[in-house]
C-alpha positions, 0 to 999 in steps of 0.5 A, a space after each residue: 304337342 306331345 309325342 304319341 310314340 318314340 320312333 328311335 329304336 334301341 339295341 337289345 344286347 341281352 336276348 334270353 336263352 331260357 325256353 321258359 322265359 322265351 315262351 313267357 314273353 312271346 305273348 308280349 311280342 304278339 301284343 306289341 305287334 298287334 299294337 304296332 299294326 293297329 295305329 288307331 289304338 294309339 291315336 285314341 289314347 293320345 287324344 285323352 293323354 295329350 294335355 295330361 302328358 304335356 303338363 307332366 313332362 313340363 313338370 318333370 324336366 324343363 330342360 327338354 330331356 327324356 319325356 313320356 309318350 302316350 305309347 308308354 302309358 298305354 303299354 304300362 297300363 296293359 302290362 299292369 293288367 296282364 301281370 295282375 299287380 298293383 301300381 307300385 308292384 308293376 313299376 318295380 317289376 318293369 324297372 327291374 326287367 330288361 324285356 318289359 322296359 323294351 315292351 313299354 318302350 321306356 328302354 334305358 330311360 328313367 322309369 315312371 313312378 307309380 303316382 305319375 302312372 296313376 295320374 296318366 292312366 286315369 286320364 284315359 276315359 272309360 269311353 276310350 277303353 270301349 272304343 279301343 275294344 271296338 277298334 281291336 274287334 274290327 281289326 280282328 274281323 278284317 284280319 279273319 282272326 275271329 268269326 261270328 257264327 256263334 255268340 254267347 252271353 253272360 253277366 257277372 259281378 265285379 266288386 268295389 273296394 269297400 269294407 262290409 257296410 254296417 251302420 256303425 262302421 259307416 257312421 264312424 267312416 263319416 265322423 273320422 273323414 269329416 273330423 280329419 278335414 276339419 283338423 286340416 282346416 284348423 291348421 290354416 284358419 283356426 278362427 273360422 273353425 272355432 274352439 270346438 273339438 273333434 272326439 275321434 277316440 271317443 267316437 271310435 270306442 263307441 263304434 267298436 262297442 256297437 260292433 261288439 255288442 251287435 255280434 252277440 247271439 240273439 241280439 236285434 238292431 233295436 236292442 242297441 238303440 241307446 248306443 246307436 242314439 249316442 253315436 248318431 247324435 255325435 255324428 249329427 253334431 259334426 255334420 252341423 258343424 261342417 254346415 256352419 264351417 263351409 260358409 266361413 271358409 268360403 268367406 275367407 276365400 272371397 276376402 283373399 286372406 289366405 296365401 296362394 298355397 293355403 287358398 288352393 288347399 282351402 278350395 280342396 277342403 271345401 269340395 271334400 266337405 261338400 261331398 262327404 257331409 250329405 253322404 254322412 247325413 244319408 248314413 245317419 238317416 238310414 241308421 236312424 230308420 233301421 235302428 231307432 225307428 225299426 223301419 226297413 230301408 229298401 236296398 236301392 235307397 241305402 248307401 253302402 260306402 262313403 268312398 264308393 257311393 255308387 256301389 250296389 248290393 247284389 244278390 245272385 244266389 251264389 254258393 258262399 257269396 249270398 251278398 256282393 257289393 259292386 256292379 254287374 257287367 255283361 260280356 258277349 263272346 264269340 269262338 276263340 274266346 274273343 270278347 266282342 263287346 261288354 257293358 257295365 251297368 250302374 244298376 242291375 239290369 233285367 237280363 232278358 232285355 239284354 239279348 236284342 242289343 247284344 245281337 244288334 251289336 254283333 250284327 253291326 260288327 260282323 254284318 250278319 246275325 249269328 247262327 246260334 246264340 247261347 246264354 243261361 236260363 236267366 236270359 229267358 223271357 218269351 216276350 223279350 225273345 219273340 222274333 229272335 227265333 226268326 233271325 237266329 237258327 239256334 237260340 240256346 236259351 233254356 226256359 225257366 220253370 215248366 216246359 211244354 212238349 215243344 219246348 222240351 223238344 227244342 232243348 233236346 235238339 242236338 244243336 241246342 245241346 252243342 250250343 249250350 256246351 259252347 256257352 259253358 266256355 264263357 265261364 272259363 273266360 270270366 274266371 280268367 278275368 277275375 283270377 289272373 287279370 284281377 277283375 274280381 274286385 276293382 281297386 280304383 276309386 270312382 264310377 268312371 275309373 271303375 268302368 275304365 278298369 273293366 274296359 282295360 281288363 277286357 282289352 288286355 284279355 283280347 290282346 292276349 287271345 289274339 297274340 296267342 292266335 
């Protein structure tokens, strides 16, 4: 059984005497106190990390020396979000900071490298991050640090880490990825791969030529048909090669003709080939439909990235950002800027349908509905909001379109206007999450890690709010 935390205290011989530094680290002292006073947070994290920590510490030091604990991983992960740094940057920052070493409880021990931190942090499930936020919200309610008289909701987009998806760039992504995997397999089993060549430079030049021609004024996608036809045929031939190669590699595994290391490598290559080959064929299909046959492809059937296939195209009508690639999240917040709950949506939801679940979540946490709920006009729907007016005193949701006399009177009510001014405060919280805590774009790969990143960022935000209070 691995340790949850290290109870041995370390002496602090270097207290800071600079006022600016003292104020800067005061928030860490507040967060550290909250984590110590809420042991259930560490218990939830330890359930996910127990096995991963045992394997990592056994690999690191077989002599029973310094070991990493679940508490260190949790505090390192929170520190990364708060500082707004990458994995490599935060490791260097903490290793060079006496105070942050104390906050993360590493003290004078050996610093964790960025690969280990990435592995251990990814072992914390997205469901666990959501539970951590729920436990923190419950503790804040019990400690009377937050109240539930007012509730505000808003949605925002968090982008995935992809390049701008064009047909030619996606085709090149598929070709170079499959070609790289084939070359790795050739180094182990050249007989199974065969003598066929992967023409990376030639296909790259062709993809770049398509991109340059597409930027010309007045050009249509169908004008690039001959170039696209050549590019698509090359990528399709490579996919067919992969379809023949995978059974050959599996036959080699069954015959046990590889060594131990090569056997594990081939297993990994087969898994990657099985993942990328159908995605590349999907790119071929959508490029052929759009360019060769001049048929539109609906956005919900398009693939926007081979490496983040869950990515969704979002059109929100924002100035300067007509199109975004990522997912929508919803935040529900009470007074004091504490985010009581959040949701991450794989497919963009209909906003009016989110009001009732948010009110139910709020009532579960506080034991009663809020006195007022405020959103923007995107949440308005007379059918969805029917019945909410009976349980909530002030429903500050502006109506879209024309208003009758009763609706104008409702929106001119001073309580409605006051609730709408309260609603505007969530925009500042969204800005803080995106600019300071780096939630504008998720740099972690995969849908699960995307959800975990949102959960970790919301938790760090709430800890900062409570530490300030």
